[in-house]
C-alpha positions as CSV (number, residue, x, y, z in Angstrom):
1,X,-1.5,12.1,15.0
2,X,-1.9,10.2,12.0
3,X,1.1,8.1,11.3
4,X,0.6,8.2,7.4
5,X,-0.4,11.5,5.7
6,X,-1.7,11.5,1.4
7,X,-0.7,14.5,0.5
8,X,-1.5,14.6,-3.7
9,X,-3.3,11.6,-5.6
10,X,-2.6,12.2,-9.5
11,X,-4.7,10.1,-11.7
12,X,-3.1,9.3,-15.3
13,X,-3.8,6.5,-17.8
14,X,-4.1,3.5,-16.3
15,X,-2.2,4.2,-12.7
16,X,-2.3,6.7,-10.1
17,X,0.4,8.2,-8.6
18,X,0.2,9.2,-4.7
19,X,2.1,11.6,-3.0
20,X,2.9,10.2,1.0
21,X,4.3,12.2,4.2
22,X,4.8,10.2,7.3
23,X,4.7,11.9,10.5
24,X,7.6,13.0,12.5
25,X,7.6,10.3,15.3
26,X,6.2,7.3,12.8
27,X,7.7,5.1,12.0
28,X,9.3,4.4,8.5
29,X,9.3,0.4,8.3
30,X,7.0,-1.8,9.1
31,X,7.4,-4.5,12.4
32,X,6.3,-8.3,12.8
33,X,3.8,-7.2,15.3
34,X,2.2,-4.6,12.9
35,X,2.7,-7.6,9.8
36,X,0.4,-9.3,12.4
37,X,-2.4,-6.6,12.8
38,X,-2.0,-6.4,9.4
39,X,-2.5,-9.8,8.1
40,X,-5.5,-10.5,10.6
41,X,-8.2,-8.2,8.4
42,X,-5.6,-8.8,4.6
43,X,-4.8,-12.4,5.0
44,X,-4.0,-12.0,1.3
45,X,-1.2,-9.8,1.9
46,X,1.9,-11.9,1.9
47,X,0.8,-14.1,-1.3
48,X,1.3,-11.0,-3.4
49,X,3.9,-11.2,-6.5
50,X,6.8,-8.8,-5.0
51,X,9.7,-7.7,-6.0
52,X,12.5,-7.5,-4.1
53,X,15.5,-8.8,-3.1
54,X,14.4,-11.2,-0.5
55,X,11.3,-13.2,-2.7
56,X,8.8,-13.3,-5.0
57,X,6.3,-12.1,-2.4
58,X,5.1,-9.7,-0.3
59,X,4.9,-11.9,2.4
60,X,9.2,-12.2,2.3
61,X,9.7,-8.3,3.1
62,X,6.2,-7.3,5.0
63,X,7.7,-7.4,8.7
64,X,10.6,-5.0,7.5
65,X,9.6,-2.5,4.9
66,X,8.7,1.1,4.4
67,X,5.0,2.1,5.5
68,X,4.6,3.8,2.1
69,X,5.1,-0.2,0.7
70,X,2.8,-1.5,2.9
71,X,0.4,1.0,1.7
72,X,0.7,0.0,-1.9
73,X,0.1,-3.4,-1.3
74,X,-2.7,-2.7,1.0
75,X,-4.4,-0.6,-1.8
76,X,-4.0,-3.6,-4.4
77,X,-5.8,-5.5,-2.0
78,X,-8.8,-3.4,-1.4
79,X,-8.5,-2.9,-5.2
80,X,-9.4,-6.9,-6.5
81,X,-11.4,-7.7,-3.6
82,X,-13.8,-4.8,-5.1
83,X,-13.4,-6.2,-8.4
84,X,-16.5,-7.5,-10.4
85,X,-17.6,-11.0,-10.1
86,X,-17.4,-10.5,-13.7
87,X,-14.1,-9.2,-13.7
88,X,-11.4,-11.3,-16.2
89,X,-8.8,-14.2,-14.1
90,X,-6.1,-12.4,-15.8
91,X,-6.6,-8.5,-14.3
92,X,-3.5,-8.0,-12.3
93,X,-3.2,-4.8,-10.2
94,X,0.9,-3.5,-9.9
95,X,2.8,-0.9,-8.1
96,X,6.0,0.8,-7.6
97,X,6.9,2.6,-4.5
98,X,10.1,4.7,-4.0
99,X,11.0,7.0,-1.3
100,X,11.4,11.0,-2.4
101,X,13.3,11.1,0.9
102,X,13.7,9.1,3.3
103,X,14.5,11.0,6.0
104,X,11.8,13.5,5.5
105,X,9.1,10.0,6.0
106,X,8.1,10.9,1.8
107,X,7.4,8.8,-0.9
108,X,5.7,8.5,-4.0
109,X,3.6,5.2,-4.9
110,X,1.8,4.4,-8.4
111,X,-0.7,1.8,-8.6
112,X,-2.3,0.3,-11.6
113,X,-6.0,0.5,-11.8
114,X,-9.6,-0.8,-13.6
115,X,-12.0,1.5,-12.3
116,X,-10.3,5.2,-11.2
117,X,-13.1,5.5,-8.8
118,X,-12.3,2.5,-7.2
119,X,-8.8,2.9,-6.7
120,X,-9.3,6.3,-4.8
121,X,-11.7,4.4,-2.2
122,X,-8.8,2.3,-2.0
123,X,-6.0,4.7,-1.1
124,X,-8.4,6.0,1.1
125,X,-9.2,3.6,2.8
126,X,-5.8,1.1,2.6
127,X,-4.3,4.5,4.7
128,X,-7.2,5.1,7.4
129,X,-6.8,1.4,8.0
130,X,-2.6,1.7,8.4
131,X,-3.2,5.1,10.7
132,X,-5.5,3.0,12.8
133,X,-2.6,-0.5,12.7
134,X,0.2,1.9,13.5
135,X,0.8,2.9,17.0
136,X,2.1,5.8,17.3
């Protein structure tokens, strides 16, 4: 069974909304072991800008943040990696994650995009990676 399931994706003007559900036995938050596993494949993740209570980067919270928040940053990183070589260096992807029902493991993520198909693929690939990385 997968730790995280994408239940719904809604493409809007420049943003994709995503509803996710965590399996009952899935952890709600990351830990240092998972963070290290993720960083091995996504070394830029800790340097992502991130508004949080611990610092200015995702690295400040990535060892103890929600799995949906990790998914948000994976999607952003995958979009950045997929950007064409002639893409503007000023392109910034932003996102937000919030629990809709933390006890039930449900969250909503919104992420900006420049290409909806790239963003949809990033959600698919990020969820797949996360499900392989999380040990249930």
